C-alpha positions as CSV (number, residue, x, y, z in Angstrom):
1,M,0.0,0.0,0.0
2,T,1.4,3.5,-0.8
3,T,0.8,6.9,0.7
4,S,2.2,9.8,-1.3
5,Q,4.2,7.3,-3.4
6,N,5.7,5.7,-0.2
7,P,5.0,2.1,0.4
8,V,3.3,1.1,3.6
9,Y,4.4,-2.1,5.4
10,A,2.8,-4.5,7.9
11,T,4.5,-6.8,10.3
12,A,3.3,-10.4,10.7
13,Y,4.3,-13.6,12.6
14,W,5.5,-16.5,10.4
15,T,6.3,-20.0,11.3
16,T,9.5,-20.3,9.3
17,A,10.6,-23.8,10.2
18,R,9.7,-26.6,12.7
19,E,9.6,-25.0,16.2
20,H,10.8,-21.6,14.9
21,G,8.9,-18.4,14.2
22,E,9.8,-14.8,13.5
23,L,8.3,-11.4,12.7
24,R,8.5,-10.4,9.1
25,T,7.6,-7.2,7.2
26,Q,5.6,-7.1,4.0
27,E,4.2,-4.4,1.8
28,L,0.4,-3.9,2.0
29,Q,-1.8,-3.6,-1.0
30,A,-4.2,-0.6,-0.9
31,P,-7.8,-1.6,-0.1
32,G,-9.9,-1.9,-3.2
33,P,-13.7,-1.7,-3.5
34,G,-15.4,-3.6,-0.8
35,E,-12.2,-4.0,1.2
36,A,-10.9,-2.5,4.5
37,L,-7.6,-1.7,6.0
38,V,-7.7,-2.9,9.6
39,R,-5.3,-1.9,12.4
40,A,-4.9,-4.7,14.9
41,L,-5.6,-4.1,18.6
42,Y,-5.3,-7.7,20.0
43,S,-4.9,-11.2,18.7
44,G,-5.2,-14.5,20.6
45,I,-3.1,-17.6,20.4
46,S,-5.2,-20.7,19.8
47,K,-2.8,-22.9,21.8
48,G,-3.8,-26.4,20.5
49,T,-3.9,-25.7,16.7
50,E,-1.1,-23.2,16.6
51,M,1.2,-25.4,18.5
52,V,0.5,-28.2,16.0
53,V,1.6,-25.7,13.2
54,H,4.6,-24.6,15.3
55,K,5.8,-28.2,15.6
56,G,5.3,-28.9,11.9
57,A,2.8,-31.6,12.8
58,V,0.0,-30.9,10.2
59,P,-0.6,-34.2,8.3
60,P,0.1,-33.6,4.6
61,R,-3.2,-35.5,3.8
62,V,-5.3,-32.7,5.4
63,A,-3.0,-29.8,4.9
64,E,-5.4,-28.0,2.4
65,E,-8.5,-28.6,4.7
66,M,-6.7,-27.2,7.7
67,R,-5.7,-23.9,6.1
68,A,-6.8,-20.8,8.0
69,P,-9.0,-18.4,6.1
70,H,-6.2,-15.8,5.5
71,Q,-3.2,-18.1,5.7
72,E,-0.2,-17.4,3.5
73,G,2.4,-20.1,2.7
74,N,2.0,-23.8,3.1
75,F,2.6,-26.3,5.9
76,P,5.0,-27.1,7.4
77,G,6.4,-23.6,6.5
78,P,7.2,-20.9,6.0
79,V,3.5,-20.2,6.8
80,K,1.6,-17.3,8.3
81,F,-1.1,-18.8,10.4
82,G,-3.6,-17.7,13.0
83,Y,-7.3,-16.8,13.3
84,L,-8.1,-14.7,16.4
85,S,-7.6,-11.1,15.5
86,V,-9.4,-8.0,16.7
87,G,-8.9,-4.5,15.2
88,V,-10.4,-1.3,14.1
89,V,-11.1,-0.3,10.5
90,E,-8.9,2.6,9.4
91,E,-9.9,2.7,5.7
92,G,-12.7,1.2,3.7
93,P,-16.4,1.7,3.0
94,E,-17.8,4.7,4.9
95,D,-20.1,2.6,7.2
96,W,-17.1,0.5,8.3
97,K,-14.6,3.2,9.2
98,G,-13.9,3.3,12.9
99,Q,-15.7,0.0,13.5
100,R,-14.1,-2.5,15.9
101,V,-14.0,-5.9,14.1
102,F,-13.1,-9.5,14.6
103,C,-11.3,-11.3,11.7
104,L,-10.1,-14.9,11.2
105,T,-6.7,-13.6,10.2
106,P,-3.1,-14.3,11.4
107,H,-1.1,-12.3,13.9
108,Q,-0.4,-9.1,11.9
109,D,-0.4,-5.4,12.9
110,R,-2.3,-4.2,9.8
111,Y,-4.1,-6.1,7.1
112,V,-6.4,-5.6,4.1
113,V,-9.4,-8.0,3.8
114,P,-12.9,-7.9,2.2
115,V,-15.4,-6.4,4.6
116,T,-17.4,-9.6,4.1
117,E,-14.7,-11.3,6.2
118,L,-15.2,-8.9,9.1
119,T,-17.5,-9.4,12.1
120,R,-18.6,-6.2,13.9
121,I,-18.0,-6.2,17.7
122,T,-20.9,-4.8,19.7
123,D,-20.3,-2.0,22.2
124,A,-20.9,-4.4,25.1
125,V,-17.9,-6.6,24.2
126,P,-14.4,-5.3,25.2
127,S,-11.8,-5.5,22.4
128,R,-9.5,-7.8,24.5
129,R,-12.4,-10.3,25.2
130,A,-13.4,-10.3,21.6
131,V,-10.3,-12.3,20.6
132,L,-12.3,-15.3,21.9
133,T,-14.9,-15.0,19.2
134,G,-13.4,-17.8,17.1
135,T,-13.2,-20.2,20.0
136,V,-16.8,-19.4,21.1
137,E,-17.8,-20.1,17.5
138,T,-16.1,-23.5,17.8
139,A,-18.2,-24.3,20.9
140,V,-21.4,-23.1,19.3
141,N,-20.8,-25.4,16.3
142,A,-20.3,-28.4,18.7
143,L,-23.6,-27.6,20.5
144,W,-25.4,-27.4,17.2
145,E,-23.8,-30.8,16.3
146,A,-24.8,-32.5,19.5
147,G,-28.2,-31.0,20.1
148,P,-28.5,-31.2,23.9
149,R,-32.0,-31.6,25.2
150,L,-34.0,-30.8,28.3
151,G,-32.9,-32.9,31.2
152,D,-29.8,-34.3,29.5
153,R,-26.8,-35.6,31.5
154,V,-23.6,-34.1,29.9
155,A,-19.9,-34.4,30.5
156,V,-17.2,-32.3,29.0
157,V,-13.8,-34.1,29.2
158,G,-10.9,-31.7,29.1
159,A,-11.0,-28.4,30.9
160,G,-8.8,-26.4,28.5
161,L,-9.9,-23.5,26.3
162,V,-12.3,-25.4,24.1
163,G,-13.7,-27.6,26.8
164,G,-14.2,-24.7,29.1
165,M,-16.0,-22.8,26.3
166,V,-18.4,-25.7,25.7
167,A,-19.1,-26.0,29.5
168,T,-19.6,-22.2,29.7
169,L,-22.3,-22.2,27.0
170,L,-23.9,-25.4,28.5
171,R,-24.2,-24.0,32.0
172,T,-27.3,-22.0,31.1
173,F,-29.0,-25.0,29.5
174,P,-31.8,-26.8,31.4
175,L,-29.7,-30.0,31.9
176,A,-30.1,-32.6,34.6
177,R,-26.3,-32.7,35.0
178,L,-23.2,-31.1,33.7
179,Q,-19.7,-32.1,34.7
180,L,-16.4,-30.6,33.6
181,V,-13.8,-33.4,33.8
182,D,-10.0,-33.0,34.0
183,L,-7.0,-34.7,35.5
184,D,-5.6,-31.4,36.8
185,P,-7.1,-30.5,40.2
186,G,-6.0,-26.9,39.6
187,R,-8.8,-26.6,37.0
188,K,-11.4,-26.7,39.8
189,H,-11.0,-23.0,40.6
190,F,-11.5,-22.4,36.8
191,A,-14.7,-24.5,36.8
192,D,-15.9,-22.8,40.0
193,T,-15.6,-19.4,38.3
194,L,-17.7,-20.7,35.4
195,G,-20.3,-22.1,37.8
196,V,-19.8,-25.6,36.6
197,D,-19.3,-28.8,38.6
198,F,-15.7,-30.1,38.3
199,T,-14.6,-33.7,38.8
200,H,-11.6,-36.0,38.3
201,P,-12.0,-38.6,35.4
202,D,-12.1,-41.5,38.0
203,E,-15.0,-39.8,39.8
204,A,-17.1,-38.6,36.8
205,L,-20.6,-39.9,36.6
206,A,-21.5,-42.3,33.8
207,D,-24.6,-42.9,31.7
208,C,-24.4,-39.5,30.0
209,D,-26.6,-38.6,27.1
210,I,-23.7,-36.6,25.5
211,V,-20.0,-36.4,26.1
212,F,-17.9,-33.7,24.6
213,H,-14.3,-34.8,24.3
214,C,-11.8,-31.9,24.3
215,S,-8.6,-33.3,26.0
216,A,-6.7,-34.2,22.8
217,S,-5.6,-37.4,24.5
218,Q,-6.1,-41.1,23.9
219,E,-6.9,-41.6,27.6
220,G,-9.5,-38.8,27.5
221,L,-11.3,-40.4,24.6
222,E,-11.2,-43.8,26.2
223,R,-12.8,-42.4,29.3
224,S,-15.4,-40.5,27.2
225,L,-16.5,-43.8,25.7
226,Q,-17.0,-45.2,29.3
227,L,-19.0,-42.2,30.4
228,V,-21.5,-42.0,27.6
229,G,-24.7,-44.0,28.0
230,D,-25.9,-46.9,25.8
231,E,-26.2,-45.8,22.1
232,G,-25.0,-42.4,23.1
233,A,-22.6,-40.1,21.2
234,V,-19.2,-38.8,22.0
235,I,-18.6,-35.4,20.2
236,E,-14.9,-35.4,19.4
237,M,-13.5,-31.9,19.3
238,S,-9.8,-32.7,19.6
239,W,-7.4,-32.5,16.7
240,Y,-4.7,-35.1,17.0
241,A,-2.7,-33.9,14.0
242,N,-0.1,-36.5,13.1
243,R,-0.4,-38.5,16.4
244,E,-1.9,-42.0,16.2
245,V,-4.7,-42.9,18.7
246,T,-5.5,-46.5,19.7
247,L,-9.0,-47.3,21.2
248,P,-10.4,-50.4,22.9
249,L,-13.2,-50.7,20.4
250,G,-14.0,-54.2,21.7
251,E,-15.2,-52.8,25.0
252,D,-17.8,-50.1,25.5
253,F,-17.8,-48.8,21.9
254,H,-18.9,-52.1,20.4
255,A,-20.9,-53.7,23.2
256,R,-23.0,-50.6,23.9
257,R,-23.4,-49.4,20.3
258,L,-21.8,-46.0,20.8
259,S,-20.8,-43.5,18.2
260,I,-18.0,-40.9,17.9
261,R,-18.9,-37.8,15.9
262,A,-16.3,-35.2,14.8
263,S,-17.1,-31.6,15.3
264,Q,-14.9,-29.2,13.2
265,V,-15.6,-25.5,12.8
266,G,-14.6,-25.3,9.1
267,V,-18.3,-25.8,8.1
268,V,-21.5,-25.1,10.0
269,A,-22.8,-28.2,11.8
270,R,-25.2,-30.3,9.6
271,A,-28.2,-29.6,11.9
272,R,-28.0,-25.9,11.1
273,R,-26.2,-25.8,7.8
274,H,-29.2,-25.0,5.7
275,R,-30.4,-22.2,7.9
276,R,-27.2,-20.6,9.3
277,T,-24.1,-19.2,7.6
278,N,-20.6,-18.9,9.0
279,A,-21.3,-15.1,9.4
280,D,-24.4,-15.9,11.4
281,R,-22.4,-18.2,13.6
282,L,-19.7,-15.5,14.2
283,N,-22.3,-12.8,15.0
284,L,-23.9,-15.2,17.5
285,A,-20.4,-15.8,19.1
286,V,-19.8,-12.1,19.5
287,S,-23.2,-11.6,21.2
288,L,-22.5,-14.4,23.7
289,L,-19.2,-12.6,24.6
290,E,-21.2,-9.8,26.3
291,D,-21.1,-12.1,29.3
292,P,-18.0,-11.0,31.4
293,V,-17.5,-14.6,32.6
294,F,-15.5,-15.2,29.5
295,D,-12.7,-13.0,30.9
296,V,-11.5,-16.0,32.9
297,F,-10.2,-17.5,29.6
298,L,-7.8,-14.6,29.1
299,T,-4.8,-15.9,31.2
300,G,-1.9,-13.7,30.1
301,S,-0.7,-11.0,27.6
302,S,2.4,-10.0,25.9
303,P,3.5,-7.3,23.4
304,F,3.5,-8.2,19.7
305,E,7.3,-7.9,19.5
306,E,7.6,-10.8,22.0
307,L,5.3,-13.2,20.0
308,P,8.1,-15.5,18.8
309,D,9.3,-16.1,22.4
310,V,5.7,-16.5,23.6
311,V,5.0,-19.2,21.1
312,Q,8.2,-21.0,22.1
313,G,7.2,-20.8,25.8
314,L,3.8,-22.3,25.1
315,A,5.3,-25.1,23.0
316,H,7.9,-26.0,25.6
317,G,5.5,-25.7,28.6
318,T,7.3,-22.9,30.3
319,L,4.3,-20.7,29.7
320,D,0.9,-22.0,30.7
321,A,-2.3,-20.4,29.3
322,L,-5.8,-20.9,28.2
323,C,-5.8,-18.0,25.7
324,H,-2.7,-15.8,25.7
325,V,-3.4,-12.3,24.3
326,I,-1.0,-10.4,22.0
327,E,-1.2,-6.6,22.4
328,Y,-0.3,-4.4,19.4
329,P,1.6,-1.1,19.8
330,D,-1.3,1.1,18.7
331,K,-4.0,-0.7,20.8
332,D,-6.8,1.6,22.1
């Protein structure tokens, strides 16, 4: 993009090799008709998926399906990946200028996208909290997939970012029982903040109508199959990337006629696909974020220039987070 003949540059985070990332500059193209220039305020790190990309663990067979909406480059790298960005429109159509927006775009301080790719953030949602829009969208899709009903008994296995989101949305449903299940006893305080019953996997109650599995572990999926009732469904929300998972299918799965259904946010769940668009789902997610309880998911922040070190810390376990927020220099 040029101003008075001078090029305008943006800075973005790239995964340049396995377990290595860096900030790179690139020239921006001027926004055309129907496009907007967005200045980033905050972005969020989707720890599970972004760590898979950081480690170069995206299976080649699904590399195209797992591309982020505004990704540049290809797996394993160099690749510009990410999808939890909040910013303000600086240039574009008149009715968009000055609007705070969410966009499924990588970590970058300024970017140009079609306005159809932007979701307006309501006044009741703080910009920092709005980075959770994409994760709430994932949880909404899973609930549409599962279709919980009045009086259901539900377990959510895995009290991380995604599992916590699912439990947060379910806590207002008229369920007979809802348990958030995790090995880490430290997650109890997190569950208490959400107002959800917390339990260790060994003490979780069985005969569930629905189990949402979000732990990304073989053991968690095995326990989910034990917790769901006869002919019930486990909604699988974990992405194992290139890890192999072995299950005792000769036990509960076969004998009790269970099913495992994948929930993946790339498309709207089948039960709503003919009546809801991706944009509808994102707008719903933003409206749900008016609830301040979601602030508990924002567990740390760092300036944009420290992003390569932050990703390394998350990958190596020296930094623990549900959603780590990246702050941009010109944030409001």
